[in-house]
C-alpha positions as CSV (number, residue, x, y, z in Angstrom):
1,M,-36.0,-13.7,-77.1
2,N,-33.3,-11.8,-73.8
3,I,-31.5,-14.6,-72.0
4,R,-30.2,-13.5,-68.9
5,R,-28.6,-15.1,-65.5
6,V,-30.5,-15.4,-62.8
7,P,-29.6,-17.1,-58.9
8,F,-31.7,-20.4,-58.9
9,D,-34.2,-18.9,-56.0
10,H,-35.4,-16.3,-58.6
11,P,-39.2,-16.6,-58.5
12,D,-39.2,-16.7,-62.7
13,A,-36.8,-19.7,-61.3
14,M,-38.8,-21.1,-58.7
15,K,-41.8,-20.8,-61.5
16,L,-40.4,-22.5,-64.2
17,N,-38.8,-24.9,-61.9
18,D,-42.4,-26.0,-60.7
19,E,-43.5,-26.3,-63.9
20,V,-40.6,-29.2,-65.1
21,Q,-41.2,-30.5,-62.1
22,A,-45.4,-31.1,-63.1
23,E,-44.2,-32.4,-66.5
24,Y,-41.8,-34.5,-64.8
25,D,-44.1,-36.4,-62.6
26,V,-46.7,-36.7,-65.9
27,R,-43.6,-38.5,-67.6
28,Y,-42.8,-40.3,-64.5
29,G,-44.7,-39.9,-62.3
30,D,-44.2,-40.2,-58.3
31,G,-44.1,-35.7,-57.9
32,G,-40.9,-35.4,-60.2
33,D,-37.1,-35.2,-60.0
34,A,-36.0,-35.6,-56.4
35,T,-32.4,-34.6,-56.9
36,H,-31.6,-31.7,-53.8
37,L,-30.4,-28.6,-55.5
38,D,-29.6,-25.6,-54.1
39,A,-29.4,-22.5,-55.1
40,A,-25.5,-21.9,-53.9
41,D,-24.8,-24.8,-56.4
42,F,-25.5,-22.3,-59.6
43,A,-23.6,-19.2,-58.2
44,V,-20.3,-18.2,-59.1
45,P,-17.2,-20.2,-59.2
46,N,-19.9,-22.8,-59.2
47,G,-21.8,-23.2,-61.8
48,L,-24.4,-20.6,-63.6
49,Y,-28.2,-20.7,-64.3
50,L,-29.8,-18.9,-67.5
51,L,-33.6,-17.7,-67.8
52,V,-35.0,-17.4,-71.6
53,Y,-37.6,-14.4,-71.9
54,D,-40.2,-13.8,-74.5
55,E,-41.1,-10.5,-76.4
56,D,-43.7,-9.9,-72.8
57,D,-40.9,-10.6,-70.7
58,V,-42.1,-14.0,-70.1
59,P,-39.8,-16.8,-68.6
60,V,-39.7,-19.9,-71.4
61,A,-37.2,-21.2,-70.9
62,S,-34.3,-22.5,-68.2
63,G,-30.6,-24.3,-67.5
64,G,-28.6,-24.3,-65.5
65,W,-24.7,-26.2,-64.3
66,R,-23.3,-27.2,-61.0
67,R,-20.0,-27.9,-60.8
68,R,-19.5,-31.8,-59.8
69,D,-16.1,-33.2,-58.6
70,T,-15.5,-36.7,-57.6
71,N,-18.4,-36.2,-54.7
72,E,-20.3,-39.2,-56.0
73,V,-20.0,-42.1,-58.1
74,G,-19.9,-41.4,-61.8
75,N,-18.4,-37.7,-61.1
76,R,-15.1,-37.0,-61.9
77,D,-13.0,-33.7,-60.9
78,G,-13.8,-30.9,-63.8
79,D,-16.8,-32.1,-64.5
80,A,-20.1,-29.6,-65.1
81,E,-23.4,-31.3,-64.4
82,L,-25.8,-29.6,-66.7
83,K,-29.5,-28.7,-64.8
84,R,-33.0,-27.7,-65.1
85,M,-32.7,-27.8,-69.2
86,F,-36.7,-26.6,-70.0
87,V,-38.8,-24.8,-72.7
88,V,-42.1,-24.6,-72.0
89,E,-44.9,-25.9,-74.5
90,R,-45.3,-22.9,-76.4
91,A,-42.2,-22.1,-77.1
92,R,-40.3,-25.6,-78.2
93,G,-38.8,-26.0,-81.5
94,R,-37.3,-22.9,-81.6
95,G,-34.0,-23.7,-81.0
96,L,-33.8,-21.9,-77.3
97,A,-32.4,-25.3,-75.6
98,R,-29.7,-25.5,-77.8
99,R,-29.0,-21.9,-77.7
100,V,-29.2,-22.5,-74.0
101,L,-26.3,-25.9,-74.1
102,A,-24.3,-23.8,-75.9
103,L,-23.8,-20.7,-73.4
104,L,-23.8,-23.1,-70.9
105,E,-21.2,-25.1,-71.7
106,E,-19.1,-21.7,-72.4
107,D,-19.1,-20.7,-69.2
108,A,-18.3,-23.7,-67.1
109,R,-15.7,-24.3,-70.2
110,A,-14.9,-21.0,-69.3
111,A,-14.8,-21.8,-65.6
112,G,-12.1,-24.4,-65.8
113,R,-14.7,-27.4,-66.1
114,V,-13.8,-29.7,-68.3
115,R,-16.6,-32.4,-69.0
116,M,-20.5,-31.6,-68.9
117,V,-22.1,-34.1,-67.3
118,L,-26.2,-34.7,-67.2
119,E,-28.9,-37.0,-66.3
120,T,-32.1,-37.8,-68.4
121,G,-34.4,-40.4,-68.5
122,T,-36.6,-42.3,-71.4
123,K,-39.4,-41.2,-71.4
124,Q,-37.7,-37.8,-72.3
125,P,-36.7,-38.7,-76.5
126,E,-36.7,-34.8,-77.2
127,A,-34.0,-34.0,-74.5
128,V,-31.8,-37.4,-75.7
129,S,-31.6,-36.2,-79.1
130,L,-30.6,-33.0,-78.3
131,Y,-27.7,-34.2,-76.2
132,A,-26.8,-36.3,-79.0
133,S,-27.2,-34.3,-81.8
134,S,-25.0,-32.1,-79.7
135,G,-22.1,-34.3,-79.4
136,Y,-23.0,-35.9,-76.2
137,A,-22.6,-39.6,-75.4
138,P,-23.8,-42.2,-73.1
139,C,-21.5,-42.3,-69.8
140,E,-21.4,-44.2,-66.4
141,K,-24.7,-43.8,-64.5
142,F,-24.3,-40.8,-61.6
143,G,-26.5,-39.2,-59.2
144,Y,-29.7,-39.4,-57.5
145,Y,-31.3,-41.6,-60.2
146,R,-28.7,-43.9,-60.9
147,F,-30.2,-47.2,-60.0
148,H,-33.2,-46.6,-61.5
149,D,-34.1,-48.4,-65.8
150,E,-35.4,-45.6,-66.4
151,S,-32.2,-43.1,-66.1
152,L,-29.8,-42.5,-68.7
153,C,-26.6,-40.5,-68.1
154,Y,-24.7,-38.9,-71.0
155,A,-21.4,-36.6,-71.1
156,K,-19.0,-34.6,-73.5
157,A,-15.7,-33.3,-73.0
158,L,-15.2,-29.4,-73.2
């Protein structure tokens, strides 16, 4: 596997973003995640976006972090928000999400971020398991879905 830093608006990133949105739509309905994301959110010094490519140079996983501070309910100065963690179905079970998560945490820490936060949902048990086993604990709800019953928010000190 080859892990590369790419812009969030890179064509391969957009392809995986479309796939994760389709999966969110299957799990939750409503056409996917309505959270606004901008390519600048993941550009240095505001964040990082990673893609994992398989041996045939096909993108199979993604993940990024973006700088968050006290700009909305639930965020604190020094927060980094995890976004678009995704592994295509055929590549699941190989530890790719765990590897990407570790790299994102390391980069956010090096960028001076002190806490990683994320929002996931009740219909994503694989994600909940990954985050719980990686040291994340429930935190105050934040973001677009903070008033939704299916929303779950987690944080981890970096």
